[in-house]
CHARMM internal coordinates of N, CA and C (Angstrom, degrees):
IC EDIT
DIST 1 N 1 CA 1.4633
DIST 1 CA 1 C 1.5440
ANGL 1 N 1 CA 1 C 104.53
DIST 1 C 2 N 1.3285
ANGL 1 CA 1 C 2 N 115.60
DIHE 1 N 1 CA 1 C 2 N 135.39
DIST 2 N 2 CA 1.4336
ANGL 1 C 2 N 2 CA 120.64
DIHE 1 CA 1 C 2 N 2 CA 174.48
DIST 2 CA 2 C 1.5229
ANGL 2 N 2 CA 2 C 108.31
DIHE 1 C 2 N 2 CA 2 C -97.71
DIST 2 C 3 N 1.3433
ANGL 2 CA 2 C 3 N 116.19
DIHE 2 N 2 CA 2 C 3 N 126.02
DIST 3 N 3 CA 1.4354
ANGL 2 C 3 N 3 CA 122.39
DIHE 2 CA 2 C 3 N 3 CA -178.07
DIST 3 CA 3 C 1.4972
ANGL 3 N 3 CA 3 C 110.68
DIHE 2 C 3 N 3 CA 3 C -83.92
DIST 3 C 4 N 1.3548
ANGL 3 CA 3 C 4 N 116.20
DIHE 3 N 3 CA 3 C 4 N 169.73
DIST 4 N 4 CA 1.4777
ANGL 3 C 4 N 4 CA 121.98
DIHE 3 CA 3 C 4 N 4 CA -176.47
DIST 4 CA 4 C 1.4878
ANGL 4 N 4 CA 4 C 112.78
DIHE 3 C 4 N 4 CA 4 C -57.12
DIST 4 C 5 N 1.3394
ANGL 4 CA 4 C 5 N 118.63
DIHE 4 N 4 CA 4 C 5 N -27.60
DIST 5 N 5 CA 1.4535
ANGL 4 C 5 N 5 CA 121.41
DIHE 4 CA 4 C 5 N 5 CA -177.36
DIST 5 CA 5 C 1.5275
ANGL 5 N 5 CA 5 C 112.58
DIHE 4 C 5 N 5 CA 5 C -95.59
DIST 5 C 6 N 1.2737
ANGL 5 CA 5 C 6 N 116.31
DIHE 5 N 5 CA 5 C 6 N 9.59
DIST 6 N 6 CA 1.4584
ANGL 5 C 6 N 6 CA 121.53
DIHE 5 CA 5 C 6 N 6 CA 176.73
DIST 6 CA 6 C 1.5320
ANGL 6 N 6 CA 6 C 115.49
DIHE 5 C 6 N 6 CA 6 C 91.99
DIST 6 C 7 N 1.3526
ANGL 6 CA 6 C 7 N 116.73
DIHE 6 N 6 CA 6 C 7 N -13.73
DIST 7 N 7 CA 1.4621
ANGL 6 C 7 N 7 CA 118.97
DIHE 6 CA 6 C 7 N 7 CA 176.51
DIST 7 CA 7 C 1.5355
ANGL 7 N 7 CA 7 C 110.76
DIHE 6 C 7 N 7 CA 7 C -65.68
DIST 7 C 8 N 1.3021
ANGL 7 CA 7 C 8 N 115.79
DIHE 7 N 7 CA 7 C 8 N 145.25
DIST 8 N 8 CA 1.4513
ANGL 7 C 8 N 8 CA 120.69
DIHE 7 CA 7 C 8 N 8 CA 178.10
DIST 8 CA 8 C 1.5281
ANGL 8 N 8 CA 8 C 108.24
DIHE 7 C 8 N 8 CA 8 C -105.05
DIST 8 C 9 N 1.3198
ANGL 8 CA 8 C 9 N 114.84
DIHE 8 N 8 CA 8 C 9 N 131.02
DIST 9 N 9 CA 1.4565
ANGL 8 C 9 N 9 CA 120.54
DIHE 8 CA 8 C 9 N 9 CA 177.48
DIST 9 CA 9 C 1.5613
ANGL 9 N 9 CA 9 C 106.69
DIHE 8 C 9 N 9 CA 9 C -122.68
DIST 9 C 10 N 1.3027
ANGL 9 CA 9 C 10 N 115.76
DIHE 9 N 9 CA 9 C 10 N 142.36
DIST 10 N 10 CA 1.4731
ANGL 9 C 10 N 10 CA 120.81
DIHE 9 CA 9 C 10 N 10 CA 177.14
DIST 10 CA 10 C 1.5124
ANGL 10 N 10 CA 10 C 109.11
DIHE 9 C 10 N 10 CA 10 C -108.81
DIST 10 C 11 N 1.2863
ANGL 10 CA 10 C 11 N 115.36
DIHE 10 N 10 CA 10 C 11 N 127.28
DIST 11 N 11 CA 1.4478
ANGL 10 C 11 N 11 CA 122.16
DIHE 10 CA 10 C 11 N 11 CA 178.59
DIST 11 CA 11 C 1.5284
ANGL 11 N 11 CA 11 C 108.03
DIHE 10 C 11 N 11 CA 11 C -117.06
DIST 11 C 12 N 1.3144
ANGL 11 CA 11 C 12 N 113.64
DIHE 11 N 11 CA 11 C 12 N 139.06
DIST 12 N 12 CA 1.4802
ANGL 11 C 12 N 12 CA 116.77
DIHE 11 CA 11 C 12 N 12 CA 176.10
DIST 12 CA 12 C 1.5020
ANGL 12 N 12 CA 12 C 109.51
DIHE 11 C 12 N 12 CA 12 C -112.10
DIST 12 C 13 N 1.3131
ANGL 12 CA 12 C 13 N 114.50
DIHE 12 N 12 CA 12 C 13 N 173.70
DIST 13 N 13 CA 1.4813
ANGL 12 C 13 N 13 CA 120.13
DIHE 12 CA 12 C 13 N 13 CA 178.25
DIST 13 CA 13 C 1.5237
ANGL 13 N 13 CA 13 C 110.77
DIHE 12 C 13 N 13 CA 13 C -85.65
DIST 13 C 14 N 1.3287
ANGL 13 CA 13 C 14 N 116.52
DIHE 13 N 13 CA 13 C 14 N -1.25
DIST 14 N 14 CA 1.4498
ANGL 13 C 14 N 14 CA 120.25
DIHE 13 CA 13 C 14 N 14 CA 176.93
DIST 14 CA 14 C 1.5479
ANGL 14 N 14 CA 14 C 107.93
DIHE 13 C 14 N 14 CA 14 C -72.23
DIST 14 C 15 N 1.3139
ANGL 14 CA 14 C 15 N 114.70
DIHE 14 N 14 CA 14 C 15 N 162.26
DIST 15 N 15 CA 1.4823
ANGL 14 C 15 N 15 CA 119.72
DIHE 14 CA 14 C 15 N 15 CA -176.94
DIST 15 CA 15 C 1.5035
ANGL 15 N 15 CA 15 C 111.96
DIHE 14 C 15 N 15 CA 15 C -54.94
DIST 15 C 16 N 1.3332
ANGL 15 CA 15 C 16 N 118.07
DIHE 15 N 15 CA 15 C 16 N -41.93
DIST 16 N 16 CA 1.4507
ANGL 15 C 16 N 16 CA 121.09
DIHE 15 CA 15 C 16 N 16 CA -178.38
DIST 16 CA 16 C 1.5262
ANGL 16 N 16 CA 16 C 111.43
DIHE 15 C 16 N 16 CA 16 C -60.75
DIST 16 C 17 N 1.3299
ANGL 16 CA 16 C 17 N 116.61
DIHE 16 N 16 CA 16 C 17 N -43.32
DIST 17 N 17 CA 1.4478
ANGL 16 C 17 N 17 CA 121.64
DIHE 16 CA 16 C 17 N 17 CA -179.88
DIST 17 CA 17 C 1.5351
ANGL 17 N 17 CA 17 C 112.72
DIHE 16 C 17 N 17 CA 17 C -67.42
DIST 17 C 18 N 1.3462
ANGL 17 CA 17 C 18 N 115.53
DIHE 17 N 17 CA 17 C 18 N -36.89
DIST 18 N 18 CA 1.4264
ANGL 17 C 18 N 18 CA 118.07
DIHE 17 CA 17 C 18 N 18 CA 179.30
DIST 18 CA 18 C 1.5571
ANGL 18 N 18 CA 18 C 111.72
DIHE 17 C 18 N 18 CA 18 C -69.12
DIST 18 C 19 N 1.2983
ANGL 18 CA 18 C 19 N 115.56
DIHE 18 N 18 CA 18 C 19 N -32.63
DIST 19 N 19 CA 1.4785
ANGL 18 C 19 N 19 CA 120.26
DIHE 18 CA 18 C 19 N 19 CA 177.36
DIST 19 CA 19 C 1.5006
ANGL 19 N 19 CA 19 C 109.01
DIHE 18 C 19 N 19 CA 19 C -63.85
DIST 19 C 20 N 1.3449
ANGL 19 CA 19 C 20 N 117.50
DIHE 19 N 19 CA 19 C 20 N -43.74
DIST 20 N 20 CA 1.4465
ANGL 19 C 20 N 20 CA 121.58
DIHE 19 CA 19 C 20 N 20 CA 179.70
DIST 20 CA 20 C 1.5117
ANGL 20 N 20 CA 20 C 112.46
DIHE 19 C 20 N 20 CA 20 C -64.19
DIST 20 C 21 N 1.3492
ANGL 20 CA 20 C 21 N 115.29
DIHE 20 N 20 CA 20 C 21 N -43.24
DIST 21 N 21 CA 1.4713
ANGL 20 C 21 N 21 CA 120.55
DIHE 20 CA 20 C 21 N 21 CA 179.69
DIST 21 CA 21 C 1.5327
ANGL 21 N 21 CA 21 C 110.97
DIHE 20 C 21 N 21 CA 21 C -66.28
DIST 21 C 22 N 1.3058
ANGL 21 CA 21 C 22 N 116.91
DIHE 21 N 21 CA 21 C 22 N -41.52
DIST 22 N 22 CA 1.4607
ANGL 21 C 22 N 22 CA 120.32
DIHE 21 CA 21 C 22 N 22 CA 178.34
DIST 22 CA 22 C 1.5446
ANGL 22 N 22 CA 22 C 111.58
DIHE 21 C 22 N 22 CA 22 C -62.32
DIST 22 C 23 N 1.3513
ANGL 22 CA 22 C 23 N 115.58
DIHE 22 N 22 CA 22 C 23 N -39.96
DIST 23 N 23 CA 1.4703
ANGL 22 C 23 N 23 CA 120.13
DIHE 22 CA 22 C 23 N 23 CA 177.63
DIST 23 CA 23 C 1.5355
ANGL 23 N 23 CA 23 C 110.62
DIHE 22 C 23 N 23 CA 23 C -62.59
DIST 23 C 24 N 1.3354
ANGL 23 CA 23 C 24 N 114.40
DIHE 23 N 23 CA 23 C 24 N -41.63
DIST 24 N 24 CA 1.4857
ANGL 23 C 24 N 24 CA 118.41
DIHE 23 CA 23 C 24 N 24 CA 179.58
DIST 24 CA 24 C 1.5036
ANGL 24 N 24 CA 24 C 110.69
DIHE 23 C 24 N 24 CA 24 C -62.79
DIST 24 C 25 N 1.3506
ANGL 24 CA 24 C 25 N 116.54
DIHE 24 N 24 CA 24 C 25 N -44.39
DIST 25 N 25 CA 1.4254
ANGL 24 C 25 N 25 CA 120.47
DIHE 24 CA 24 C 25 N 25 CA -178.01
DIST 25 CA 25 C 1.5195
ANGL 25 N 25 CA 25 C 112.11
DIHE 24 C 25 N 25 CA 25 C -66.45
DIST 25 C 26 N 1.3049
ANGL 25 CA 25 C 26 N 117.15
DIHE 25 N 25 CA 25 C 26 N -36.22
DIST 26 N 26 CA 1.4737
ANGL 25 C 26 N 26 CA 120.63
DIHE 25 CA 25 C 26 N 26 CA 177.01
DIST 26 CA 26 C 1.5254
ANGL 26 N 26 CA 26 C 109.92
DIHE 25 C 26 N 26 CA 26 C -65.04
DIST 26 C 27 N 1.3038
ANGL 26 CA 26 C 27 N 118.19
DIHE 26 N 26 CA 26 C 27 N -39.38
DIST 27 N 27 CA 1.4457
ANGL 26 C 27 N 27 CA 121.42
DIHE 26 CA 26 C 27 N 27 CA 179.08
DIST 27 CA 27 C 1.5099
ANGL 27 N 27 CA 27 C 111.38
DIHE 26 C 27 N 27 CA 27 C -65.35
DIST 27 C 28 N 1.3436
ANGL 27 CA 27 C 28 N 115.45
DIHE 27 N 27 CA 27 C 28 N -40.97
DIST 28 N 28 CA 1.4595
ANGL 27 C 28 N 28 CA 121.11
DIHE 27 CA 27 C 28 N 28 CA 179.55
DIST 28 CA 28 C 1.5497
ANGL 28 N 28 CA 28 C 110.32
DIHE 27 C 28 N 28 CA 28 C -64.97
DIST 28 C 29 N 1.3400
ANGL 28 CA 28 C 29 N 113.30
DIHE 28 N 28 CA 28 C 29 N -43.25
DIST 29 N 29 CA 1.5054
ANGL 28 C 29 N 29 CA 116.60
DIHE 28 CA 28 C 29 N 29 CA -179.81
DIST 29 CA 29 C 1.5436
ANGL 29 N 29 CA 29 C 109.52
DIHE 28 C 29 N 29 CA 29 C -65.19
DIST 29 C 30 N 1.3311
ANGL 29 CA 29 C 30 N 116.41
DIHE 29 N 29 CA 29 C 30 N -42.72
DIST 30 N 30 CA 1.4456
ANGL 29 C 30 N 30 CA 120.15
DIHE 29 CA 29 C 30 N 30 CA -179.72
DIST 30 CA 30 C 1.5481
ANGL 30 N 30 CA 30 C 110.03
DIHE 29 C 30 N 30 CA 30 C -60.60
DIST 30 C 31 N 1.2858
ANGL 30 CA 30 C 31 N 116.72
DIHE 30 N 30 CA 30 C 31 N -46.14
DIST 31 N 31 CA 1.4872
ANGL 30 C 31 N 31 CA 121.11
DIHE 30 CA 30 C 31 N 31 CA -178.27
DIST 31 CA 31 C 1.5394
ANGL 31 N 31 CA 31 C 108.81
DIHE 30 C 31 N 31 CA 31 C -61.26
DIST 31 C 32 N 1.3628
ANGL 31 CA 31 C 32 N 117.66
DIHE 31 N 31 CA 31 C 32 N -45.04
DIST 32 N 32 CA 1.4756
ANGL 31 C 32 N 32 CA 119.19
DIHE 31 CA 31 C 32 N 32 CA 178.55
DIST 32 CA 32 C 1.5018
ANGL 32 N 32 CA 32 C 111.78
DIHE 31 C 32 N 32 CA 32 C -60.39
DIST 32 C 33 N 1.3414
ANGL 32 CA 32 C 33 N 118.66
DIHE 32 N 32 CA 32 C 33 N -41.76
DIST 33 N 33 CA 1.4415
ANGL 32 C 33 N 33 CA 120.92
DIHE 32 CA 32 C 33 N 33 CA 178.92
DIST 33 CA 33 C 1.5644
ANGL 33 N 33 CA 33 C 112.24
DIHE 32 C 33 N 33 CA 33 C -66.24
DIST 33 C 34 N 1.3385
ANGL 33 CA 33 C 34 N 113.44
DIHE 33 N 33 CA 33 C 34 N -38.68
DIST 34 N 34 CA 1.4771
ANGL 33 C 34 N 34 CA 117.40
DIHE 33 CA 33 C 34 N 34 CA 178.20
DIST 34 CA 34 C 1.5096
ANGL 34 N 34 CA 34 C 111.92
DIHE 33 C 34 N 34 CA 34 C -62.79
DIST 34 C 35 N 1.3414
ANGL 34 CA 34 C 35 N 115.07
DIHE 34 N 34 CA 34 C 35 N -43.22
DIST 35 N 35 CA 1.4929
ANGL 34 C 35 N 35 CA 119.20
DIHE 34 CA 34 C 35 N 35 CA 177.94
DIST 35 CA 35 C 1.4955
ANGL 35 N 35 CA 35 C 111.49
DIHE 34 C 35 N 35 CA 35 C -63.97
DIST 35 C 36 N 1.3490
ANGL 35 CA 35 C 36 N 118.21
DIHE 35 N 35 CA 35 C 36 N -39.25
DIST 36 N 36 CA 1.4664
ANGL 35 C 36 N 36 CA 119.74
DIHE 35 CA 35 C 36 N 36 CA 176.92
DIST 36 CA 36 C 1.5293
ANGL 36 N 36 CA 36 C 111.63
DIHE 35 C 36 N 36 CA 36 C -64.36
DIST 36 C 37 N 1.3188
ANGL 36 CA 36 C 37 N 116.65
DIHE 36 N 36 CA 36 C 37 N -39.62
DIST 37 N 37 CA 1.4496
ANGL 36 C 37 N 37 CA 121.22
DIHE 36 CA 36 C 37 N 37 CA 174.76
DIST 37 CA 37 C 1.5276
ANGL 37 N 37 CA 37 C 112.75
DIHE 36 C 37 N 37 CA 37 C -57.87
DIST 37 C 38 N 1.3729
ANGL 37 CA 37 C 38 N 115.40
DIHE 37 N 37 CA 37 C 38 N -48.40
DIST 38 N 38 CA 1.4375
ANGL 37 C 38 N 38 CA 119.09
DIHE 37 CA 37 C 38 N 38 CA -178.52
DIST 38 CA 38 C 1.5289
ANGL 38 N 38 CA 38 C 111.75
DIHE 37 C 38 N 38 CA 38 C -62.29
DIST 38 C 39 N 1.3624
ANGL 38 CA 38 C 39 N 117.22
DIHE 38 N 38 CA 38 C 39 N -34.59
DIST 39 N 39 CA 1.4543
ANGL 38 C 39 N 39 CA 119.63
DIHE 38 CA 38 C 39 N 39 CA -177.51
DIST 39 CA 39 C 1.5032
ANGL 39 N 39 CA 39 C 113.77
DIHE 38 C 39 N 39 CA 39 C -66.76
DIST 39 C 40 N 1.3333
ANGL 39 CA 39 C 40 N 119.69
DIHE 39 N 39 CA 39 C 40 N -20.91
DIST 40 N 40 CA 1.4475
ANGL 39 C 40 N 40 CA 121.34
DIHE 39 CA 39 C 40 N 40 CA -179.75
DIST 40 CA 40 C 1.5394
ANGL 40 N 40 CA 40 C 112.01
DIHE 39 C 40 N 40 CA 40 C -89.24
DIST 40 C 41 N 1.3158
ANGL 40 CA 40 C 41 N 115.98
DIHE 40 N 40 CA 40 C 41 N -12.91
DIST 41 N 41 CA 1.4352
ANGL 40 C 41 N 41 CA 120.02
DIHE 40 CA 40 C 41 N 41 CA 177.79
DIST 41 CA 41 C 1.5321
ANGL 41 N 41 CA 41 C 112.37
DIHE 40 C 41 N 41 CA 41 C -70.73
DIST 41 C 42 N 1.3013
ANGL 41 CA 41 C 42 N 115.61
DIHE 41 N 41 CA 41 C 42 N 134.63
DIST 42 N 42 CA 1.4870
ANGL 41 C 42 N 42 CA 119.44
DIHE 41 CA 41 C 42 N 42 CA -170.15
DIST 42 CA 42 C 1.5663
ANGL 42 N 42 CA 42 C 112.70
DIHE 41 C 42 N 42 CA 42 C -95.60
DIST 42 C 43 N 1.2994
ANGL 42 CA 42 C 43 N 117.89
DIHE 42 N 42 CA 42 C 43 N -23.43
DIST 43 N 43 CA 1.4316
ANGL 42 C 43 N 43 CA 120.32
DIHE 42 CA 42 C 43 N 43 CA -175.18
DIST 43 CA 43 C 1.5440
ANGL 43 N 43 CA 43 C 111.40
DIHE 42 C 43 N 43 CA 43 C -120.91
DIST 43 C 44 N 1.3046
ANGL 43 CA 43 C 44 N 116.75
DIHE 43 N 43 CA 43 C 44 N 145.50
DIST 44 N 44 CA 1.4519
ANGL 43 C 44 N 44 CA 119.77
DIHE 43 CA 43 C 44 N 44 CA 178.16
DIST 44 CA 44 C 1.5278
ANGL 44 N 44 CA 44 C 110.47
DIHE 43 C 44 N 44 CA 44 C -62.97
DIST 44 C 45 N 1.3269
ANGL 44 CA 44 C 45 N 116.37
DIHE 44 N 44 CA 44 C 45 N -28.96
DIST 45 N 45 CA 1.4926
ANGL 44 C 45 N 45 CA 119.36
DIHE 44 CA 44 C 45 N 45 CA 178.09
DIST 45 CA 45 C 1.5100
ANGL 45 N 45 CA 45 C 111.50
DIHE 44 C 45 N 45 CA 45 C -66.32
DIST 45 C 46 N 1.3547
ANGL 45 CA 45 C 46 N 118.64
DIHE 45 N 45 CA 45 C 46 N -22.99
DIST 46 N 46 CA 1.4393
ANGL 45 C 46 N 46 CA 122.10
DIHE 45 CA 45 C 46 N 46 CA 174.62
DIST 46 CA 46 C 1.5360
ANGL 46 N 46 CA 46 C 111.84
DIHE 45 C 46 N 46 CA 46 C -83.54
DIST 46 C 47 N 1.2821
ANGL 46 CA 46 C 47 N 117.44
DIHE 46 N 46 CA 46 C 47 N -27.87
DIST 47 N 47 CA 1.4692
ANGL 46 C 47 N 47 CA 123.01
DIHE 46 CA 46 C 47 N 47 CA -177.90
DIST 47 CA 47 C 1.5602
ANGL 47 N 47 CA 47 C 111.90
DIHE 46 C 47 N 47 CA 47 C -80.59
DIST 47 C 48 N 1.3089
ANGL 47 CA 47 C 48 N 117.73
DIHE 47 N 47 CA 47 C 48 N -37.48
DIST 48 N 48 CA 1.4528
ANGL 47 C 48 N 48 CA 121.99
DIHE 47 CA 47 C 48 N 48 CA -173.53
DIST 48 CA 48 C 1.5356
ANGL 48 N 48 CA 48 C 112.99
DIHE 47 C 48 N 48 CA 48 C -57.48
DIST 48 C 49 N 1.3095
ANGL 48 CA 48 C 49 N 119.18
DIHE 48 N 48 CA 48 C 49 N -39.83
DIST 49 N 49 CA 1.4910
ANGL 48 C 49 N 49 CA 116.35
DIHE 48 CA 48 C 49 N 49 CA -177.64
DIST 49 CA 49 C 1.5125
ANGL 49 N 49 CA 49 C 113.62
DIHE 48 C 49 N 49 CA 49 C -80.46
DIST 49 C 50 N 1.3578
ANGL 49 CA 49 C 50 N 119.81
DIHE 49 N 49 CA 49 C 50 N -3.45
DIST 50 N 50 CA 1.4684
ANGL 49 C 50 N 50 CA 121.53
DIHE 49 CA 49 C 50 N 50 CA 178.27
DIST 50 CA 50 C 1.5232
ANGL 50 N 50 CA 50 C 111.26
DIHE 49 C 50 N 50 CA 50 C -67.08
DIST 50 C 51 N 1.3188
ANGL 50 CA 50 C 51 N 115.83
DIHE 50 N 50 CA 50 C 51 N 130.31
DIST 51 N 51 CA 1.4740
ANGL 50 C 51 N 51 CA 119.43
DIHE 50 CA 50 C 51 N 51 CA 179.14
DIST 51 CA 51 C 1.5233
ANGL 51 N 51 CA 51 C 108.87
DIHE 50 C 51 N 51 CA 51 C -131.72
DIST 51 C 52 N 1.3303
ANGL 51 CA 51 C 52 N 114.09
DIHE 51 N 51 CA 51 C 52 N 146.48
DIST 52 N 52 CA 1.4844
ANGL 51 C 52 N 52 CA 120.30
DIHE 51 CA 51 C 52 N 52 CA 176.32
DIST 52 CA 52 C 1.5248
ANGL 52 N 52 CA 52 C 108.53
DIHE 51 C 52 N 52 CA 52 C -63.69
DIST 52 C 53 N 1.2965
ANGL 52 CA 52 C 53 N 114.96
DIHE 52 N 52 CA 52 C 53 N 129.22
DIST 53 N 53 CA 1.4329
ANGL 52 C 53 N 53 CA 120.88
DIHE 52 CA 52 C 53 N 53 CA 178.92
DIST 53 CA 53 C 1.5208
ANGL 53 N 53 CA 53 C 113.82
DIHE 52 C 53 N 53 CA 53 C 106.40
DIST 53 C 54 N 1.3479
ANGL 53 CA 53 C 54 N 116.23
DIHE 53 N 53 CA 53 C 54 N -11.33
DIST 54 N 54 CA 1.4261
ANGL 53 C 54 N 54 CA 119.10
DIHE 53 CA 53 C 54 N 54 CA 177.60
DIST 54 CA 54 C 1.5051
ANGL 54 N 54 CA 54 C 109.39
DIHE 53 C 54 N 54 CA 54 C -65.23
DIST 54 C 55 N 1.3473
ANGL 54 CA 54 C 55 N 116.84
DIHE 54 N 54 CA 54 C 55 N 156.00
DIST 55 N 55 CA 1.4465
ANGL 54 C 55 N 55 CA 119.17
DIHE 54 CA 54 C 55 N 55 CA -179.28
DIST 55 CA 55 C 1.5117
ANGL 55 N 55 CA 55 C 109.52
DIHE 54 C 55 N 55 CA 55 C -77.96
DIST 55 C 56 N 1.3330
ANGL 55 CA 55 C 56 N 114.81
DIHE 55 N 55 CA 55 C 56 N 136.33
DIST 56 N 56 CA 1.4572
ANGL 55 C 56 N 56 CA 120.35
DIHE 55 CA 55 C 56 N 56 CA 178.24
DIST 56 CA 56 C 1.5495
ANGL 56 N 56 CA 56 C 106.80
DIHE 55 C 56 N 56 CA 56 C -108.29
DIST 56 C 57 N 1.2885
ANGL 56 CA 56 C 57 N 116.69
DIHE 56 N 56 CA 56 C 57 N 144.92
DIST 57 N 57 CA 1.4454
ANGL 56 C 57 N 57 CA 121.05
DIHE 56 CA 56 C 57 N 57 CA -178.55
DIST 57 CA 57 C 1.5349
ANGL 57 N 57 CA 57 C 109.63
DIHE 56 C 57 N 57 CA 57 C -132.84
DIST 57 C 58 N 1.3050
ANGL 57 CA 57 C 58 N 114.76
DIHE 57 N 57 CA 57 C 58 N 179.44
DIST 58 N 58 CA 1.4646
ANGL 57 C 58 N 58 CA 120.31
DIHE 57 CA 57 C 58 N 58 CA 176.25
DIST 58 CA 58 C 1.5300
ANGL 58 N 58 CA 58 C 113.38
DIHE 57 C 58 N 58 CA 58 C 62.64
DIST 58 C 59 N 1.3052
ANGL 58 CA 58 C 59 N 116.63
DIHE 58 N 58 CA 58 C 59 N -140.77
DIST 59 N 59 CA 1.4620
ANGL 58 C 59 N 59 CA 120.76
DIHE 58 CA 58 C 59 N 59 CA -175.71
DIST 59 CA 59 C 1.5595
ANGL 59 N 59 CA 59 C 111.16
DIHE 58 C 59 N 59 CA 59 C -67.61
DIST 59 C 60 N 1.3122
ANGL 59 CA 59 C 60 N 120.65
DIHE 59 N 59 CA 59 C 60 N -11.86
DIST 60 N 60 CA 1.4266
ANGL 59 C 60 N 60 CA 120.78
DIHE 59 CA 59 C 60 N 60 CA -177.59
DIST 60 CA 60 C 1.5036
ANGL 60 N 60 CA 60 C 114.29
DIHE 59 C 60 N 60 CA 60 C -92.80
DIST 60 C 61 N 1.3578
ANGL 60 CA 60 C 61 N 116.31
DIHE 60 N 60 CA 60 C 61 N -0.08
DIST 61 N 61 CA 1.4602
ANGL 60 C 61 N 61 CA 118.71
DIHE 60 CA 60 C 61 N 61 CA 174.66
DIST 61 CA 61 C 1.4499
ANGL 61 N 61 CA 61 C 112.38
DIHE 60 C 61 N 61 CA 61 C -147.74
END
COOR INIT
IC SEED 1 N 1 CA 1 C
IC BUILD
């Protein structure tokens, strides 16, 4: 599989490969939810403290 940044990753149907793929999908989902959250913020002062990895709640998770 070619990732967004051009790196190529190989995933197998074995348990180890599925764990890696699931981790990648979770990161992608989290990133999409975080970006959606940021888009609803109205002030830069609300955006500045947002950090990757923070817990998302409500409709964003």
